[in-house]
GUTORKOL-717841 format. One record per residue (C-alpha): x, y, z negated. Coordinates in steps of 0.001 Angstrom, whole numbers, plus 500000, padded with zeros to 6 digits. Example, Ala and Ser with C-alpha at 12.3 -4.5 7.8 and 13.67 -1.06 7.14 Angstrom:
BEGIN
{node {512300 495500 492200}}
{node {513670 498940 492860}}
//
This chain:
BEGIN
{node {853493 855387 349720}}
{node {856695 855342 347665}}
{node {857316 858411 345546}}
{node {860685 859931 346400}}
{node {862892 862076 344148}}
{node {861832 865725 344191}}
{node {865109 866821 345748}}
{node {864737 864331 348588}}
{node {861052 865149 349160}}
{node {861843 868871 349256}}
{node {864739 868417 351665}}
{node {862771 866142 354018}}
{node {859137 867307 353774}}
{node {858106 865663 357083}}
{node {859376 862177 356181}}
{node {857892 859483 353945}}
{node {858615 855968 352708}}
{node {855978 853225 352535}}
{node {855673 849656 351248}}
{node {853520 847363 353388}}
{node {850995 844998 351841}}
{node {847623 843400 352409}}
{node {845014 841598 350302}}
{node {845992 840363 346863}}
{node {849662 840919 347643}}
{node {849027 844648 348107}}
{node {847086 844891 344848}}
{node {849799 843059 342916}}
{node {852515 845389 344169}}
{node {850780 848713 343558}}
{node {852829 849112 340393}}
{node {856005 848488 342419}}
{node {857123 845577 340274}}
{node {858887 843902 343178}}
{node {860615 840521 343167}}
{node {861130 839846 346873}}
{node {863789 840583 349450}}
{node {863772 844165 350788}}
{node {863472 844732 354528}}
{node {863304 848276 355906}}
{node {861585 848970 359239}}
{node {862611 852063 361215}}
{node {860271 853179 364026}}
{node {861630 854687 367212}}
{node {860807 857593 369493}}
{node {857263 858781 368671}}
{node {856867 855524 366729}}
{node {854568 854930 363768}}
{node {855577 853532 360407}}
{node {852473 851303 360682}}
{node {854233 849215 363348}}
{node {855749 847225 360482}}
{node {852422 845416 360117}}
{node {853269 842682 362635}}
{node {856412 841701 360762}}
{node {854947 842119 357292}}
{node {851768 840173 357973}}
{node {853451 837102 359485}}
{node {856129 837127 356770}}
{node {853368 837147 354163}}
{node {851642 834155 355798}}
{node {854895 832184 355765}}
{node {855572 833154 352136}}
{node {852090 831875 351228}}
{node {852896 828559 352909}}
{node {855966 828332 350658}}
{node {853893 829258 347546}}
{node {855963 832437 347293}}
{node {859142 830560 346455}}
{node {860730 833235 348636}}
{node {859102 836328 350028}}
{node {860007 839643 351635}}
{node {858988 843185 350728}}
{node {858624 845189 353929}}
{node {859237 848923 353672}}
{node {858679 851392 356489}}
{node {859809 854959 357110}}
{node {857451 857605 358472}}
{node {859494 859846 360767}}
{node {856418 861915 361672}}
{node {856500 860308 365153}}
{node {859325 862603 366232}}
{node {860554 862585 369834}}
{node {864115 861643 368949}}
{node {864798 860047 372339}}
{node {864286 863470 373978}}
{node {865485 865823 371246}}
{node {868585 864749 369346}}
{node {868739 867563 366826}}
{node {866896 865549 364205}}
{node {868787 862231 364474}}
{node {871328 863172 361827}}
{node {868520 864262 359503}}
{node {866720 860945 359985}}
{node {869939 859063 359258}}
{node {870489 860893 355982}}
{node {866871 860328 354966}}
{node {867189 856577 355596}}
{node {870257 856586 353366}}
{node {868170 858151 350586}}
{node {865420 855587 351200}}
{node {867850 852683 350830}}
{node {869004 854031 347472}}
{node {865372 854432 346342}}
{node {864483 850893 347488}}
{node {867425 849298 345641}}
{node {866479 851208 342475}}
{node {863032 849576 342581}}
{node {864691 846188 341983}}
{node {866899 847347 339127}}
{node {866951 844948 336158}}
{node {865229 842185 338166}}
{node {866491 838629 337814}}
{node {867497 838399 341461}}
{node {868176 842067 342198}}
{node {869363 842703 345775}}
{node {872569 844551 346557}}
{node {871647 845271 350160}}
{node {868699 845911 352450}}
{node {868012 844204 355770}}
{node {867018 846701 358459}}
{node {864837 846140 361524}}
{node {864845 849110 363896}}
{node {862705 849610 366971}}
{node {864025 851757 369817}}
{node {865869 854794 368422}}
{node {865300 853464 364910}}
{node {867989 850884 365622}}
{node {870443 853624 366574}}
{node {869643 855545 363370}}
{node {870404 852357 361423}}
{node {873793 852033 363137}}
{node {874476 855700 362410}}
{node {874231 855050 358668}}
{node {877779 853718 358772}}
{node {879051 857083 360040}}
{node {877926 858880 356875}}
{node {880821 859704 354557}}
{node {879117 858679 351309}}
{node {877335 855609 352682}}
{node {878366 852256 351195}}
{node {878634 849611 353961}}
{node {877543 846907 351510}}
{node {874053 848498 351463}}
{node {873362 846690 354779}}
{node {874350 843148 355667}}
{node {871789 842444 358408}}
{node {870599 844727 361205}}
{node {868077 843649 363854}}
{node {867258 846120 366620}}
{node {864413 845875 369118}}
{node {864751 847554 372540}}
{node {867313 850007 371166}}
{node {869398 851907 373760}}
{node {872791 851399 372118}}
{node {875083 852306 375008}}
{node {873759 855723 376041}}
{node {870575 857822 375819}}
{node {867882 857122 378392}}
{node {867458 860856 379095}}
{node {870413 862966 377834}}
{node {868406 866171 377533}}
{node {870510 867918 374906}}
{node {874050 867930 373605}}
{node {873065 866767 370132}}
{node {871781 863502 371605}}
{node {874949 862706 373554}}
{node {877210 863793 370683}}
{node {875289 861550 368298}}
{node {875755 858557 370614}}
{node {879456 859309 371016}}
{node {879973 859544 367255}}
{node {878122 856301 366512}}
{node {879728 854189 369259}}
{node {883226 855531 368612}}
{node {882856 854782 364897}}
{node {881780 851217 365600}}
{node {884650 850638 368003}}
{node {887350 852242 365835}}
{node {886131 850558 362634}}
{node {885353 847159 364136}}
{node {887292 845296 361457}}
{node {885325 846998 358656}}
{node {882023 845904 360214}}
{node {882645 842173 359991}}
{node {880376 841862 356964}}
{node {877487 843408 358897}}
{node {875627 841026 361195}}
{node {873892 842789 364069}}
{node {871313 841391 366474}}
{node {870013 843419 369423}}
{node {866928 842142 371260}}
{node {866119 843743 374632}}
{node {862741 843609 376346}}
{node {863832 842535 379827}}
{node {862513 843784 383139}}
{node {859057 844662 381769}}
{node {860596 847355 379600}}
{node {860490 850364 381916}}
{node {861549 852838 379216}}
{node {864808 851264 378035}}
{node {866593 849030 380510}}
{node {868112 845991 378855}}
{node {871650 846889 379897}}
{node {871500 849839 377479}}
{node {870331 847559 374651}}
{node {873473 845403 374710}}
{node {875779 846362 371891}}
{node {879105 847834 373056}}
{node {881626 845039 373476}}
{node {883554 844973 370235}}
{node {886457 842942 368992}}
{node {884315 841315 366287}}
{node {882201 839263 368679}}
{node {881433 836834 365862}}
{node {879289 839390 363993}}
{node {877268 840957 366838}}
{node {874761 839346 369174}}
{node {872770 840808 372076}}
{node {869938 838916 373779}}
{node {867082 839588 376192}}
{node {863619 838432 375106}}
{node {863235 836306 378247}}
{node {866143 834164 376993}}
{node {864910 833813 373389}}
{node {863795 830213 372685}}
{node {860056 829804 372121}}
{node {859473 833259 373608}}
{node {860871 833003 377155}}
{node {859012 836156 378160}}
{node {859824 839766 378956}}
{node {858149 842465 376854}}
{node {857463 846121 377452}}
{node {858932 848768 375174}}
{node {856090 848769 372653}}
{node {854955 845150 372737}}
{node {858388 843975 371598}}
{node {857298 845164 368134}}
{node {854211 842937 367999}}
{node {855002 840128 370460}}
{node {854044 837101 368363}}
{node {856723 834790 369753}}
{node {859496 837270 368930}}
{node {858021 838098 365527}}
{node {857896 834386 364669}}
{node {861524 833946 365721}}
{node {862515 836955 363589}}
{node {860605 835833 360500}}
{node {861839 832232 360776}}
{node {865374 833559 361002}}
{node {864865 835786 357940}}
{node {863626 832859 355839}}
{node {866497 830654 357017}}
{node {868933 833385 355976}}
{node {867904 833178 352314}}
{node {870518 831947 349853}}
{node {868863 829611 347337}}
{node {871194 830733 344558}}
{node {870751 834492 344860}}
{node {867209 834431 346335}}
{node {868451 837118 348732}}
{node {869829 837142 352270}}
{node {873075 835203 352310}}
{node {876375 837046 351999}}
{node {878072 834552 354326}}
{node {878549 836192 357760}}
{node {879131 832830 359459}}
{node {875828 831468 358224}}
{node {874015 834614 359344}}
{node {875391 834273 362876}}
{node {874642 830554 362875}}
{node {870988 831220 361978}}
{node {870611 833944 364616}}
{node {872163 831731 367289}}
{node {869804 828943 366279}}
{node {866659 831076 366686}}
{node {867659 833544 369407}}
{node {870192 831803 371656}}
{node {870060 828006 371652}}
{node {867312 826233 369727}}
{node {867863 822473 369402}}
{node {864229 821797 368559}}
{node {865080 821137 364920}}
{node {864627 823044 361675}}
{node {867802 824924 360818}}
{node {870283 823173 358535}}
{node {873436 824903 357415}}
{node {875507 821721 357090}}
{node {873768 818804 358788}}
{node {874993 815387 357769}}
{node {877744 814028 359969}}
{node {876403 810468 359896}}
{node {872917 809077 359639}}
{node {871760 805594 358747}}
{node {869306 804233 361292}}
{node {866925 802356 359050}}
{node {863429 801016 359441}}
{node {861943 797794 360713}}
{node {861941 798932 364330}}
{node {862610 797042 367516}}
{node {866056 797438 369111}}
{node {866179 797345 372904}}
{node {869339 797561 375006}}
{node {869134 799480 378307}}
{node {871876 798845 380870}}
{node {870512 800780 383844}}
{node {871891 804202 384735}}
{node {868406 805702 385009}}
{node {865593 805042 382552}}
{node {862048 806332 381942}}
{node {859746 805453 379070}}
{node {856180 806691 378492}}
{node {854309 805935 375302}}
{node {850746 806487 374105}}
{node {849179 805128 370900}}
{node {852188 802955 370115}}
{node {852153 801959 366452}}
{node {855604 800374 366585}}
{node {858793 802421 366529}}
{node {861686 801531 368823}}
{node {865418 802137 369254}}
{node {866795 802130 372797}}
{node {870553 801521 373072}}
{node {872591 802659 376082}}
{node {876088 801120 376195}}
{node {878661 803668 377326}}
{node {881516 801356 378203}}
{node {879884 800244 381444}}
{node {879115 803833 382511}}
{node {882292 805757 381638}}
{node {884115 804861 384853}}
{node {881245 805633 387210}}
{node {879690 808679 385573}}
{node {880833 811849 383798}}
{node {877665 812945 381993}}
{node {874486 811620 380457}}
{node {871267 813640 380500}}
{node {868144 812938 378427}}
{node {864882 814792 378042}}
{node {862037 814341 375605}}
{node {858552 815826 376042}}
{node {857737 815401 372314}}
{node {858415 818891 370950}}
{node {858469 818115 367221}}
{node {861453 818922 365007}}
{node {862555 815371 364195}}
{node {865818 813787 365307}}
{node {865581 811632 368399}}
{node {869010 810997 369945}}
{node {872078 809562 368237}}
{node {875627 808519 369025}}
{node {876664 805129 367748}}
{node {880303 804482 366845}}
{node {880343 800978 365460}}
{node {877510 798791 366590}}
{node {876789 795134 366491}}
{node {875506 793383 369544}}
{node {871906 794084 368666}}
{node {871715 797247 366535}}
{node {873523 800319 365198}}
{node {873515 800914 361457}}
{node {875337 804256 361277}}
{node {875288 807023 363890}}
{node {875945 810713 364403}}
{node {872875 812868 365071}}
{node {873175 814284 368580}}
{node {869802 816041 368350}}
{node {871708 819184 367315}}
{node {873255 819163 370792}}
{node {869835 819364 372391}}
{node {868177 822482 373750}}
{node {864534 823439 373620}}
{node {862808 824372 376881}}
{node {859133 825305 377363}}
{node {857968 821724 378110}}
{node {860853 819456 377048}}
{node {863850 819020 374779}}
{node {866965 818266 376807}}
{node {870483 817202 375978}}
{node {873523 816985 378285}}
{node {876571 815135 376989}}
{node {879972 815017 378660}}
{node {881172 811457 378097}}
{node {884855 812302 377775}}
{node {884027 814609 374851}}
{node {882792 811578 372878}}
{node {885487 808917 373317}}
{node {884637 807212 370016}}
{node {880964 806609 370877}}
{node {880026 803119 371976}}
{node {876299 803647 372497}}
{node {873713 806388 372925}}
{node {870609 805592 370891}}
{node {867141 807010 371589}}
{node {864608 806779 368785}}
{node {860903 806506 369583}}
{node {858824 806850 366384}}
{node {855391 805272 365982}}
{node {852912 807356 367957}}
{node {849176 807236 367330}}
{node {847063 809566 369427}}
{node {850106 811187 371036}}
{node {851515 810807 374507}}
{node {855010 811708 375559}}
{node {857729 810721 378001}}
{node {861439 810028 377648}}
{node {863889 810169 380561}}
{node {867609 809454 380640}}
{node {870162 809180 383405}}
{node {873902 808960 383883}}
{node {875370 811089 386651}}
{node {878511 812588 388098}}
{node {878732 816334 387631}}
{node {879921 816927 391206}}
{node {876867 815214 392673}}
{node {874486 817476 390747}}
{node {876326 820762 391230}}
{node {875687 822589 394480}}
{node {876878 825959 395710}}
{node {874529 828468 397317}}
{node {876154 831684 398640}}
{node {873868 834671 398140}}
{node {872833 836675 401192}}
{node {874447 839984 402076}}
{node {873163 843189 400513}}
{node {872422 844663 403941}}
{node {870560 841662 405330}}
{node {867290 843271 404083}}
{node {865725 839837 403695}}
{node {866075 838961 407387}}
{node {868565 836164 406715}}
{node {868441 833490 404050}}
{node {870512 830813 402336}}
{node {868969 827370 402000}}
{node {869787 824175 400246}}
{node {867897 820855 400173}}
{node {867950 818588 397110}}
{node {867289 815050 398384}}
{node {868522 813130 395368}}
{node {866207 811512 392842}}
{node {867952 813060 389851}}
{node {866457 814840 386862}}
{node {868837 817790 386809}}
{node {870480 820041 389408}}
{node {872789 823020 388957}}
{node {872753 825434 391887}}
{node {875624 827908 391596}}
{node {874808 831330 393094}}
{node {878120 832356 394632}}
{node {879091 836079 394720}}
{node {876127 837128 392550}}
{node {877799 839483 390080}}
{node {876588 843105 390507}}
{node {873555 844915 389129}}
{node {872578 846357 392507}}
{node {872122 842854 393956}}
{node {868559 841537 393911}}
{node {867150 838392 395460}}
{node {864019 836347 395740}}
{node {864474 832615 395250}}
{node {861791 830343 396647}}
{node {861649 826757 395389}}
{node {859375 824390 397275}}
{node {858820 820912 395833}}
{node {857468 817916 397812}}
{node {856634 814613 396173}}
{node {856319 811100 397549}}
{node {853160 810179 395673}}
{node {850233 812122 394248}}
{node {850474 810876 390664}}
{node {850394 813315 387780}}
{node {853843 814627 386852}}
{node {855379 816754 384184}}
{node {855992 820342 385345}}
{node {859406 821378 386576}}
{node {861447 823961 384690}}
{node {863665 826456 386535}}
{node {866166 828488 384533}}
{node {868348 831262 385918}}
{node {871376 831148 383627}}
{node {873722 834150 383419}}
{node {876862 832888 381668}}
{node {878385 836221 380594}}
{node {875295 837528 378728}}
{node {872179 836155 377077}}
{node {869684 837265 379720}}
{node {868397 833977 381106}}
{node {864908 833717 382569}}
{node {862801 830544 382504}}
{node {859991 829603 384903}}
{node {857641 826636 384558}}
{node {855996 825334 387755}}
{node {853627 822542 388623}}
{node {854802 819800 390964}}
{node {854349 819952 393903}}
{node {854354 823727 394240}}
{node {855878 826763 395920}}
{node {857521 828993 393283}}
{node {859046 832455 393605}}
{node {861760 833629 391208}}
{node {863329 837098 391016}}
{node {867101 837084 390571}}
{node {868698 840308 389325}}
{node {871054 841282 386552}}
{node {870954 843490 383471}}
{node {874742 843528 383109}}
{node {877387 843174 385802}}
{node {880003 840450 385584}}
{node {882965 841554 383424}}
{node {886245 841846 385287}}
{node {887928 839067 383323}}
{node {885036 836606 383665}}
{node {885020 834161 386577}}
{node {881893 832216 385680}}
{node {879059 831983 388192}}
{node {875292 832389 387635}}
{node {873516 829049 387848}}
{node {869979 828062 388743}}
{node {869193 825023 386570}}
{node {866443 822837 388031}}
{node {864935 820340 385586}}
{node {863111 818270 388158}}
{node {860900 815257 388704}}
{node {862749 812181 389902}}
{node {860657 811326 392969}}
{node {860365 814862 394370}}
{node {862343 816760 396957}}
{node {863283 820412 396342}}
{node {864163 823089 398862}}
{node {865771 826262 397540}}
{node {865639 829380 399749}}
{node {867352 832639 398743}}
{node {866737 836019 400401}}
{node {867834 839575 399667}}
{node {864975 841721 398370}}
{node {865352 845302 399591}}
{node {862492 846593 397418}}
{node {864006 845049 394305}}
{node {867381 846583 395168}}
{node {865685 849989 395216}}
{node {864006 849002 391965}}
{node {867408 848257 390419}}
{node {868747 851620 391572}}
{node {865751 853399 390047}}
{node {866010 851292 386873}}
{node {869655 852221 386362}}
{node {869652 855797 387678}}
{node {866131 857240 387442}}
{node {867291 859495 384611}}
{node {869606 861285 387072}}
{node {866870 862107 389609}}
{node {866156 865600 388148}}
{node {869806 866482 388837}}
{node {869441 865546 392506}}
{node {866137 867407 392849}}
{node {867536 870617 391336}}
{node {870701 870223 393425}}
{node {868567 870149 396593}}
{node {866599 873217 395494}}
{node {869809 875051 394661}}
{node {871236 874301 398118}}
{node {868004 875599 399648}}
{node {868189 878723 397509}}
{node {871734 879385 398738}}
{node {870592 878815 402321}}
{node {867812 881385 401925}}
{node {870310 883969 400692}}
{node {872550 883129 403668}}
{node {869727 883713 406169}}
{node {868994 886979 404386}}
{node {872559 888039 405267}}
{node {872639 886733 408840}}
{node {869130 887582 410061}}
{node {867896 890067 407499}}
{node {864963 887777 406755}}
{node {864417 884981 404247}}
{node {863472 881562 405637}}
{node {860717 879233 404406}}
{node {861631 876879 401551}}
{node {860667 873677 403397}}
{node {862511 874661 406594}}
{node {865605 875731 404678}}
{node {865568 872511 402626}}
{node {865723 870463 405830}}
{node {868572 872622 407143}}
{node {870806 872935 404091}}
{node {870169 869944 401807}}
{node {872676 867577 403403}}
{node {874395 864886 401315}}
{node {877641 865194 403291}}
{node {878067 868695 401873}}
{node {878180 867356 398319}}
{node {878973 863644 398059}}
{node {882402 863443 399766}}
{node {883936 865901 397309}}
{node {882775 863879 394313}}
{node {883955 860616 395886}}
{node {887395 862107 396584}}
{node {887716 863301 392968}}
{node {886698 859862 391642}}
{node {889261 858227 393951}}
{node {892039 860611 392927}}
{node {891304 860062 389242}}
{node {892674 856581 389718}}
{node {896135 858144 390015}}
{node {897975 859147 386859}}
{node {899359 862403 388310}}
{node {895888 863654 389238}}
{node {894456 862597 385890}}
{node {897207 864527 384095}}
{node {896411 867661 386103}}
{node {892694 867128 385465}}
{node {893231 866735 381721}}
{node {895541 869750 381580}}
{node {892650 871855 382933}}
{node {890438 870487 380105}}
{node {887871 869304 382635}}
{node {885430 866581 381567}}
{node {885483 863216 383291}}
{node {883304 862954 386379}}
{node {880105 861075 385534}}
{node {880459 858822 388580}}
{node {883820 857593 387255}}
{node {882264 856744 383884}}
{node {879435 854863 385576}}
{node {881935 852991 387747}}
{node {883796 851865 384645}}
{node {880475 850508 383330}}
{node {879940 848566 386600}}
{node {876643 850328 387353}}
{node {877793 852451 390277}}
{node {878553 851845 393923}}
{node {879138 854283 396815}}
{node {875659 854216 398356}}
{node {873809 854863 395083}}
{node {874446 858606 395156}}
{node {873365 858848 398793}}
{node {870100 857030 398082}}
{node {869423 859176 395013}}
{node {870191 862327 397013}}
{node {867621 861306 399641}}
{node {865113 860572 396888}}
{node {865848 864008 395428}}
{node {865336 865644 398837}}
{node {861956 863957 399224}}
{node {860847 864913 395719}}
{node {862057 868498 396218}}
{node {860211 868785 399555}}
{node {856828 867428 398456}}
{node {856851 869018 395028}}
{node {857803 872282 396782}}
{node {854781 871916 399085}}
{node {852575 871272 396065}}
{node {854122 874185 394171}}
{node {853565 876625 397062}}
{node {849978 875415 397516}}
{node {849360 875905 393799}}
{node {850693 879451 393969}}
{node {848489 880111 396990}}
{node {845400 878959 395084}}
{node {846452 880809 391955}}
{node {847059 884065 393818}}
{node {843660 883867 395493}}
{node {841888 883311 392179}}
{node {843950 886093 390629}}
{node {842802 888632 393227}}
{node {839170 887524 392989}}
{node {838807 887234 389218}}
{node {841377 889557 387689}}
{node {841286 892350 390287}}
{node {844817 893686 389723}}
{node {845247 897476 389692}}
{node {846752 899529 392474}}
{node {850427 898645 392810}}
{node {853024 901257 392047}}
{node {856606 900955 393158}}
{node {859052 901221 390277}}
{node {862605 901802 391460}}
{node {864116 901297 388006}}
{node {865071 897742 387155}}
{node {865750 898561 383515}}
{node {863230 900633 381561}}
{node {862598 901089 377825}}
{node {859506 898895 378087}}
{node {861452 896069 379692}}
{node {864235 896403 377160}}
{node {861609 896077 374443}}
{node {860233 892916 376075}}
{node {863733 891421 376381}}
{node {864523 892296 372760}}
{node {861234 890827 371543}}
{node {861741 887554 373410}}
{node {865363 887350 372274}}
{node {864092 887747 368710}}
{node {861523 885008 369326}}
{node {864273 882754 370635}}
{node {866521 883423 367671}}
{node {863881 883114 364926}}
{node {861688 880337 366312}}
{node {862547 878224 369376}}
{node {864555 879015 372489}}
{node {862364 876819 374684}}
{node {859336 878802 373461}}
{node {860910 882074 374637}}
{node {861770 880452 377969}}
{node {858181 879270 378340}}
{node {856825 882766 377553}}
{node {859055 884477 380134}}
{node {858063 881774 382634}}
{node {854370 882533 382094}}
{node {855121 886236 382293}}
{node {856836 885665 385639}}
{node {853739 883841 386888}}
{node {851208 886351 385567}}
{node {853068 889645 385792}}
{node {854847 889228 389103}}
{node {851468 889143 390918}}
{node {851342 892883 390231}}
{node {854137 893104 392810}}
{node {853732 890119 395142}}
{node {850583 888093 394465}}
{node {848458 890351 396643}}
{node {850978 889617 399366}}
{node {850589 885891 398611}}
{node {846898 886124 399456}}
{node {847320 888045 402671}}
{node {850410 886131 403788}}
{node {848906 882685 403156}}
{node {845794 883749 405096}}
{node {847917 884352 408238}}
{node {848020 888141 407990}}
{node {848927 889912 411233}}
{node {850622 892596 409090}}
{node {847937 895206 409683}}
{node {845494 896913 407418}}
{node {842553 895769 409564}}
{node {843437 892076 409120}}
{node {843982 892553 405411}}
{node {840489 894013 405120}}
{node {838986 891145 407177}}
{node {840743 888564 404988}}
{node {839452 890302 401905}}
{node {835895 890283 403284}}
{node {836092 886517 403904}}
{node {837329 885932 400388}}
{node {835155 888439 398505}}
{node {831625 889511 399407}}
{node {831505 892418 396995}}
{node {831962 895696 398932}}
{node {833593 897493 396020}}
{node {836248 894795 395800}}
{node {836882 895122 399557}}
{node {837509 898838 399117}}
{node {839726 898181 396132}}
{node {841743 895579 398055}}
{node {842151 897985 400964}}
{node {843487 900637 398611}}
{node {845927 898150 397138}}
{node {847102 897077 400570}}
{node {847543 900725 401612}}
{node {849514 901459 398456}}
{node {851616 898377 399015}}
{node {852296 899342 402624}}
{node {853452 902751 401504}}
{node {855944 901272 399066}}
{node {857581 898603 401223}}
{node {857318 896898 404544}}
{node {855274 893773 405069}}
{node {858434 891936 406182}}
{node {860145 892739 402895}}
{node {857063 891586 401036}}
{node {857124 888273 402898}}
{node {860844 887845 402168}}
{node {860186 888641 398518}}
{node {857445 886055 398481}}
{node {859729 883312 399833}}
{node {862687 883986 397564}}
{node {860546 884363 394452}}
{node {858772 881079 395164}}
{node {862175 879346 395158}}
{node {863262 881126 391976}}
{node {860008 880126 390305}}
{node {860544 876560 391494}}
{node {864064 876473 390031}}
{node {862832 878004 386817}}
{node {860042 875424 386604}}
{node {862672 872672 386372}}
{node {864502 874593 383649}}
{node {861247 874754 381688}}
{node {860618 871020 382211}}
{node {864103 870058 381022}}
{node {863676 872211 377902}}
{node {860121 871056 377244}}
{node {860980 868218 374766}}
{node {862487 870636 372239}}
{node {859416 872890 372609}}
{node {857075 869946 371970}}
{node {859149 868894 368962}}
{node {859063 872435 367573}}
{node {855286 872765 368018}}
{node {854701 869405 366344}}
{node {856835 870341 363326}}
{node {855765 873975 363094}}
{node {853995 873383 359777}}
{node {857302 872300 358213}}
{node {859689 874830 359731}}
{node {859127 877912 361887}}
{node {862694 877877 363203}}
{node {863974 874977 365289}}
{node {867342 874032 363891}}
{node {869448 873013 365646}}
{node {868160 874525 368882}}
{node {869721 873182 372109}}
{node {868686 876121 374306}}
{node {868703 879192 372052}}
{node {871640 880992 373685}}
{node {870580 879914 377191}}
{node {867081 881260 376499}}
{node {868361 884722 375613}}
{node {870328 884899 378873}}
{node {867361 883621 380885}}
{node {865027 886195 379332}}
{node {867311 888995 380500}}
{node {867679 887492 383981}}
{node {863984 886819 384583}}
{node {862863 890202 383286}}
{node {865043 891873 385933}}
{node {864282 889402 388744}}
{node {860529 889734 388392}}
{node {860849 893458 389055}}
{node {863357 893180 391911}}
{node {862844 893249 395667}}
{node {864771 891850 398637}}
{node {865719 895332 399859}}
{node {867971 895747 396802}}
{node {869552 892339 397353}}
{node {870216 892884 401077}}
{node {872341 895943 400448}}
{node {874372 894327 397667}}
{node {878121 893781 398027}}
{node {877852 890563 396018}}
{node {875264 888886 398250}}
{node {877846 886875 400208}}
{node {879272 885483 396969}}
{node {875791 884747 395603}}
{node {874925 882877 398823}}
{node {878073 880714 398723}}
{node {878082 879854 395012}}
{node {875052 877445 395039}}
{node {877024 874870 397067}}
{node {879906 874429 394583}}
{node {877371 874626 391760}}
{node {875437 871755 393360}}
{node {878643 869732 393603}}
{node {879475 870457 389967}}
{node {875919 869634 388924}}
{node {876092 866173 390509}}
{node {879608 865628 389170}}
{node {878894 866495 385538}}
{node {875105 866470 385155}}
{node {874091 862872 385871}}
{node {874846 861740 382319}}
{node {874335 865193 380783}}
{node {870989 866590 381961}}
{node {871234 869460 379507}}
{node {873986 870974 381689}}
{node {871619 871447 384655}}
{node {870002 874701 383368}}
{node {873488 876192 382904}}
{node {874307 875835 386611}}
{node {870948 877298 387640}}
{node {871328 880142 385156}}
{node {874716 881073 386589}}
{node {873293 881194 390107}}
{node {870371 883393 389014}}
{node {872774 885646 387130}}
{node {874583 886390 390389}}
{node {871211 887236 391948}}
{node {870617 889746 389161}}
{node {874025 891308 389772}}
{node {873079 891620 393445}}
{node {870056 893655 392381}}
{node {872270 895977 390332}}
{node {875514 896236 392302}}
//
């Protein structure tokens, strides 16, 4: 643990700074006499500072291999495992603390021979966003950071926008980065996303906002990272060995030999990151590789004149050079392709400019043009790009105890490029597109036409048949997405039947006309059949992946429509309908969706946008999503149907739970005889409201909301829970049946008498029909209020977890809303349907839920914290109906 200045420790009592170490290295650094390169790790939502171990341990092993010529000091911040992805009120505090930590870290190196001027930062999840937010601080010096690596960080928008502080923080950070793009050129940023296995942060959110300084920012998906080629979940991206190795290798390659710190050259930093995270040539990084190489050694020179060549070697003690003359191939072919199954880091392919008839003395190293794949190194050269080359030279070093294969072929690009139109979205997998590869080539490029939207999802089946049964190298299939680094690589035995999922993290930009390509690195004597089908389940998966965070809005919208329908039936029939029946009747998407679609359409016109802006109305969320290419017309309909299903079944579960709870309440608690109280506002209730308002103001608003919610559940039974028992047991609305039901439930005679007295008292105070109506409407209100509690729960959890540091949650996203809700619920729990029926405002209260549902879907998809406001307004009208 690093001792912080007293002022900093007092201001941030919940946060700490640590230096990671193990073994002798840890003992040597206990006195904090540090000589390495500082790297600061920032954990994410509910993350631990101990997650730095994976990085620190592997970096230490590599430093030991180099005899500590260079080494890194890994620091880590303890954020007390705060839920910053769900509660944004603490993000600014974390950012300021990290700033203080950076100043403390740099002071530790003061007066050292190679003292650093900056700190490299690696941030996981929300830690990466906090690192980006450092640049928004007024007194922060941008030169404090020159390298930022983020892991599964949602840069674009919050996964669940549950409070205003979270969305405002994102807006401030992204706007600052866009407006100050030129000032950020000295900061190199790498964002690594987890791919489709990361169910918490979809990779589309982890791509840095498209900035003008594309040369200083890089976004990749782990499935496309060389030597990793695998998707990771949200946590395993921190300790995935393949990604950690790529990160540590990149860090060591970034070291400047003169300063013994990370290089100040932005071009070199991007070159290193591209080498390790985008295209790895199978060689150790060199900043300035030599332009020409002398091909020396007493090796045999062999000229190859065929257009297709294969060479296998095992235990060959003699090295060889194979020369391929280009003059005879330039007219017939456009490209040359070579692959090498020896995955070492030595050079193996050269371009010869001036050669004698038998050998080439000086050549350019083309190994840097190669690309590493899981089983081979491959290189594709366009002949017209190398007009000065006379020969391609392949070097085979002496091999003892090793076996590997070399393949080369000349080909025309047109003959190896095929087009495969993708199937229609609505084919549901019933139709398919097929293509047969009959050629004996080593490489095919299958272009997937019209595959450019995130809601498209396909299954690609590749079946390989071979002429003979001899052992072959495996085939490699790569789905290449040209507009973003999100490729996926699959290795398959030959012959085999392989299934590949094809779906996108980012839609095709409007100004990009490139097409996704399925690269097939094949065996020469095999036939391949490619079959593509639409996958309906994966389409639904894409919709859930991109829009699951908006589902609560659709669920509450359905409940609100049902609530309005129940009030309408109360007007028309004098009775309140069942929740499930009313949900089926009123929750119709055509009541809500067309209005939103019309507004989005009209916003495309300048005159409508001017009127909209003059009214100071926020932009419709659907329009924002459309601009991000993650929205299409049927999405909202599908989500609405999902919301209806969730509302229906959770409503059934909720009612069943209340039924069980009311039965247990009557048996165990034995509530007293009910007394009708005609006054909605009494001194006692005013005291309760004042007390809870004080709790909300001095502690946490969500805590006050939770208390009034429990009070509604436990106190309202004094008015309706007895009715719950009798109603749910199919009461025939007579005293005799009530007594029989009580006898079945309770064997104790005294309790039977007590229940009969309660029923008699209840019958004297109101009719059974009114009691049943009260039951139905209060179940719906409780159901609505349950969702308000759930949406405010993250701030309550955060407050409880940090109670030892601060009694008052500051800032509090629901303090003012809580005070209003306390007043509303205290009145509603003491109201009855007879008061509502006679109200002059009932017609208004019954019609308002529909426009509120429309507004909720229009403005709440990307701002979940607005949902309780719409519900609160609707309940407020209900309260006014009880009074007026």
